N, C-alpha and C positions, 0 to 999 in steps of 0.2 A: 509070344515072349519077345520076339524080334521087333514086333510093332511097338510094344511098350518101350523098349530100349531106344528105338528110333524117335519116339515121341518125346522121351525125356531129353534126348540130345537136342532136339529142336527147341524145347522149352528153355534149355540152358543157353542155347545160342541167342534166343530172343531176349533173355534176361541180360546177357552180356551186352547185347546191342542197346538195350534200354539204358544200362549203366553208362555206356560210352556217350549216349545222347545227353544224359543228364550232366555228365562231366563237361561236355562241350559247351553246355549252356553257362557253366560257371566261368568259362574262359571268354576271351573277347571273340565275338562272332566275326569270322574271317569274311563272311559274305558281305559285311558292311564295308569292307575295304576293297577297293577295286584294283585287283592285281590280274594281270593277263593270264597267268598259268594257274589260277586257283582251282579251276575245274580238274586239271590233271592231278594235282596233289590230293584233292579230295577223293578221286577215284583210286589212287594208288594204295591208300591205306586199307580199304576193305579187301582188295585183292591179296595184299600181303598177309593180312590176318586170316583170310580164307585159306591160303596155302598153308599157313602154320597150323590151322585147325585140322586141315585134311591130313597133314603129316601125323598129327597126334592120333587121329582116328585110325590111320593105317597100322599103327603099332598094336592095336587091339583087334584081333580077329577080322582081318580085311575081307576074307572070303565070305564070312557070314554077312557082313554089311552089304557086299555087292549082291549076294543072293537075295537078301531081304529087299534091297532096292529094286531088283528085277521083279520079285514077286509083287511088290507094292505097285509097280508101274503096270504089271499085267492085270492086277485086280482093279486098279483104277480104270484101266481101259475097258474092263467088262461092265462098268457101271452104266446104267441107262442114261441116255442123252438128256432125259428130263431133269436129272440131278444137276448137270452142269449148267443148265439154263435157268436154274432156280434164282428168283430175285431176292436181293438182300433187303430186309425190312428192319425198321427200328424196333427195339425191344418193347417200347410202350405201345406199339401198334399190334402186337401179337396178343392172342388170348392169354389170360392170366396163367393157365396151366402150361403154356408153351414158352412164356417169356424168358425163362432161364434154362431152356433145354436146347440141345443141338445134337445132330448125328455126328459121331466122331469120324473124322476123315480117315481113309485108308483101311477101313474095317468093313468093306463091302461083303466079305464072306462070313462075317460074324453075325450073330442074331441081331435082328433090328430092334435094338433097345436104346431108348433115349436116356442119356446120363445127364443129371443136373450138375451144372458147373457153378460151384460156390466161389465167391470172391476170394476166399482164402486159399483156393486151389491154384490160383494163378501165381506163378513165381514172381515176386517183386524184385526190382533191380536193387542191387546192393552197392554201397560205396566201395570202390576198389581199395585194397590195402596198399601200404607203402611199397611193398615188393611189386605188386601188380602195376602201380603207377610208374615205378622205375623201369619195369620191363617195357611198358608202353612208350615211355620216353625214349628208350634205346631203339625201339622199332620205328619211332617217328623219323622221317627223312630229314636230313639237314636243311633241305630247301624249305620244308614246311616250318621247321623251327625258326629259320631266318625270317620267314614271312610273319610268323606270330610275333617275334621280337620287333619287327618293323611296324607291325600294327600297334603294339603297345606304345612304341616311341611316337608313332603318329598321333595316337589318342592323347598322349601326354603333351605333345606340342600343340594340338588343338586346344586342350584344356588350358595350357599356359597362355596361349594367344588370346583365348576368351577372357582369362583373368586380367591380362594386361589391358585388353580393350575395355573391360569394365572399369578398371582403375583409371585409365586415361579418360573415359567418359565421365567418371565422377569428378576428376580434376577439372575438366572442362565445364561441368555444371557449376562447380564452385566459383570458377572464374566468371562465368556468366552471371551467377547470382550476385557476386560482388559488383560487377559492372551494372547490373540492373538496380541494385540498391543505391549506387551512386547517383542514379537518376530518378529515384523514388522519393516522394515527399514523406518525411518522417514526423510523426506526432511527438511533441515533447511537452513536458510539464515544468513550470517554474513555481517558486514559492511566493505567495502574496498574502498580506495581512491587511484587511480593511474592515474594521469593526462595523457591523450593521449592514454591510453590502450584500445584496441578493441580486445577482445579475439577471435573474428571470423577471424581475420587476423594475430594476434599475438598468443602467448602462454598463457595458463591459469595460475592462481596464485596457486602454491603448498602450501597446508596448512598441517602442521604436527599435527596429532591428537593422543593424548595419554589419557588413562583413563580406565574406567571400565563400561561395559554395565549392563543392568538389570539382566542378567544371572550370573553376577559375573565374567565374563571373561575379561581378560586384553585386551586392544586395543592399538595398536601402528601401525599407517598407515599414508600414505600421500594421501590426497584427493585434488581435484582441483576445484577451483571456478572461475567464470567469473568476469568481471569488476563490476557486480552488487552484487557479493557475493553469487551467487547461484551455487549449484552443490554438496553440501555435503549431504550424506545419512548415517544415523547412527541408531543403535538400541537405545531405551531409556537408559539413563545412565548419568554419570558425566564424563566430558572430559576437557582436557587442550588443547587449540588451539594456534598455533604460525605459522609464515610464514617461510617456509623452505628455499626458495630462491627467487630470482627476476624472474618475468616473462620477456619475451622479446617482445616488441612492434614490429609492422611490420617494422618500420623505424630503428630498432636496438636499441631502447632505453632500457637501463638497469636501474633498480630502486634500491634505497637504502633499504635494508631489515630491517624492524623494529625489535628490540630485545624483544619487549613486549610479554608476554604470558597471556592468558585469560582463566579463568575457566567458563564452561557453563554446564547447565543441560538440556538434551534433554527429553521432555515430550510428545510432540505430533507432528503430521505431519504438514508440512508447517509452522513450528515455526520460528518466526523472532527473531534472537539473536543479531541483529545489535546494540541494546542498551547495551549489555554486551560485545560484541566482535567486535571491529572496529579497522582496521589496516590502517595506512597511509603510502603509499610507495612514497617517494619523488624522484625527478629526480636530480641526482648530475650532476656536470659539466662532459660532456662526456669524456674529456681528462683525468679525474681522475679515470675512470673505469679500473679495473685490469683484467688481464687474468683469475685469479681465479674466479672472479665474473661472467665473461662470461661463463666459463666452467661449473660452478654450475647451472646457469640458463639453459644452453643447456642440461645438464643431466636431469633435471626435465622436461624440454619440451619434450625430447625424451621418457621419461618413462610414460607420460600421459598428459602433458600440451599441446602438439601439436597434430595435426591430424595424423601425421606419423613421422617416424624417418627422412625421407627426408625433411619434412617441418621444423623439429627442426634444421636440419643442415643448411638450408637456413637462418633461423632466427639467428643462431650463426654467420654465415658469415656477416649478416647485422650489428650485434652488434659490431663485430670486425672492420668492415669497418668504422662504425660511430665513434668508439673510436679513430681509427688511424687518421681519417680525422680531428677530433677535436684536437688531440695531435699535428698534423702537423701544424694546424692553429695557435695554441698557440706558437709553436716553431718559426714559421714565424713572428708572432707578436713580440715575444721577441727579435728576431734578428733585426727586424726593429726598435724596441725601443732602442736597443743597438746602432744601427747606428745613430738614432736620438739623443740619449744622447751624443754620441761622437761629433755629429755636434753641439749640444748645449753647449758642454763643451768648455770653453775658458780659456786661461792661459796667464799670464804675467810673468815677472821675479820675482815678489814678491807675487802674489796671483793667485788664480784660482776660477772659478765660473761656474754655469750652467745657460744658458738662460732659463727663465721660459717657461714651456710647453705652456702656453696661448699665448706666444709671438712667439713661434717657427714657422718659415715660414713667419712671418709678419715683421721681423726685420733683420737687418744685423749689422755687427760690423767692426770697425777699431781700431787698437791699435798702440801706440807709447810708447815704454818702459813700464812703469808701469801705463800708462793711457790707458783706454779702453772706447770707445764710442759705445753705442748702438743706432742706428738710424732707422728711418722708411725705410722699404725695398724700394729700388728704388729712395730714396731721401736722400742723405747724408747730405743735408743742414737742415734736420729736425731731430735733435737729440732728443731722448726720455730721456736718462739718460747718464751722463758721470761719469766714475769712476776714481778717482785719489788717489794714495797712498801717504800719508804724514807721515814723521817721527814724532813720538810722541813728543809733546812739540812745534811743529811748527804750525803756523796758516795756514788757508786755506780760499781763497777768490774765490767764483764761478765767472764764466763769467757774463758779463752784461746781465741782464734779466733772469738769472737762480736763482734758490733757492736751498739751501741745503735740500735734501729730506731724508737724513739718513746717518748713518755711520756704519762701521763694523771694529772692532779692530782685527787685525791679530794675536796679541800675540807675535809678533817677533820684536816689536819696531815700527810697522807701523799701521796706521789707514787709511782705505779706506773711502773716502768721495764720496757720490752719490749726484749729482746735476743735475738740468735741469729745463725747463720751467714748470710752473704749468698749464698744458693744460686745466684742468677742469675750470680754471678761465680765462686764456689768450684767449682761442679760442672764447668763447662767447663774451668777451669784444671786441676782434678784429672784429668779424663779426658785432657787433652792432656799431662799430666805436667809442667806448667810451674809448679805451685804449690810454693812453698818449704816451707810448713808445711800440707799438706793435712789437713783434718779427718779424712777417710777416703776411701776409694775406693768408687764406687757403680756398680752395674750400670746399663746404659743406661735401662731402663724406670723404675728408681728415680730416676735423675737427671732424667728428663723430668717425672715426677710432682712432684718437689720444686720444679722451676722453675715448673710450673703452679700449685701451691699458693701460692707466694710472689709470683706476678705476676698471678694471675687470668686466665691464658691470654691476656694482652695481646700476648705475643710467642711465637713458636714457639721451641723449643730451638735450632734451627739459626740463627735470627735473633739470639738472645742470644749464641750462641757466636761467630758470624762477624761480626756487625755491632755489637751493643750493647757487648760486651766487646772484641772485636777482638784484634789481635796484640800490642798494647802492654802488656797485662796490667793496665790500670788498672781499679779497681773502682768508681769514682765513679758512672758511669751506672747500673750494676747495683744499687748500693746505693740510689740515689735511687728507682729503679723499685720495689724491694721496700718501702722506707719509705713511699712514696706509697700503695701498695696496702694495707698494714697500717693506715695512718692512715684509710683509708676503711672497711674492713670489720671491724676488730677494736677499735681504741682507743676509738671513740665508745661502745661498749657497756660499757666499764669504769666502774662506779659504786661509790660508797662503800656499805658494808654498812649496812643499816638497824639 
């Protein structure tokens, strides 16, 4: 019975020791802080607690405890020496039937019986209550408490110093990054519009850059961008951008160089400056391109706009060939126009005129003295308009079925009268069979062509037939339409003969 009491007290002491160990882990480990008298404080606490425990134990049957203690020592002394020399082995190295058994200490006189120790039989340490924590706090020496406070303050100072060092390091990194960026080339993009330009087959656009970088150094150089405005690399700074010359497209296209200049500020890499710097390169008429424009474009293409000097030479040849072809085409067109104008130009002994361009190739003429008749090509019996010069003061009577469509005063004492059928009225009436004195009857394709020639295609035949003339048979609207058209395209060209 005494042995059991003693064993329970030992287990309680072990549990309390475990609880104190766990509690010390939750606090700041004093071993990590180097204080000179830490060993002394650590040793004081167990002795004080041991004395307190001994005093509590003396209150309950001290005689029995001392007797039990003596008996236990005597019995322990009677144990064979082989027991004390027994080696400690790991549980997993014992046989399966012995791995969880041991001989209980202090029971040498008891029957030799192995008792199985279950994990649940070992008293687990418990968290001390608020009262126990308060008691332990009172038992703690002032010196130990001061050391613990000093440790907490030291840890806080260390943590604060580390935080300040980290922040200071971050600030220094930012300053270093800014300084590094100030000396790092930045890629920027500008806006360009050049129809038909593909820099992979043509040359790039030369951009003149002037300004000052972040180091205070002056900058004056030519950089090249593709059709998307990419390709410029600069140090941070303030610059003025302009287009130095035209690029050359693969087909030889030369562009008109804009004269605008734009100021920009480069701050960061991959900066898009298209909102501040956009250049539009227009395509002029190829025949107007000069040799100087081609030479300038070829110069910049060779210096960096093209992949090689040979490629720049090929582009220059393409530009020259394109310009020459366009100029030749214009010359040929002008020559043909001159021939056409000569063919359209008619003259009598009193006046001269030009057949309207709209009529050219669709009409023919005959003349007799100062009378000139313009008729439908291939049908001399279908006159469109007849021109007659009359001395001022004399009267003029048109042929039967014709109407005076306009006049032109020559200023030399003669006036030219233009007369002819009002085809926008006559043709629909004739086809409908409603004209009382039709000039003639016309096939539909001829009727449409006559209406087009005398109205300039301002109305379709169906519109003239159903709307302009209508069912009432009145020719006023149709007559006015033809008169207005002739007054625009024919009468202004009638001039007195030199």
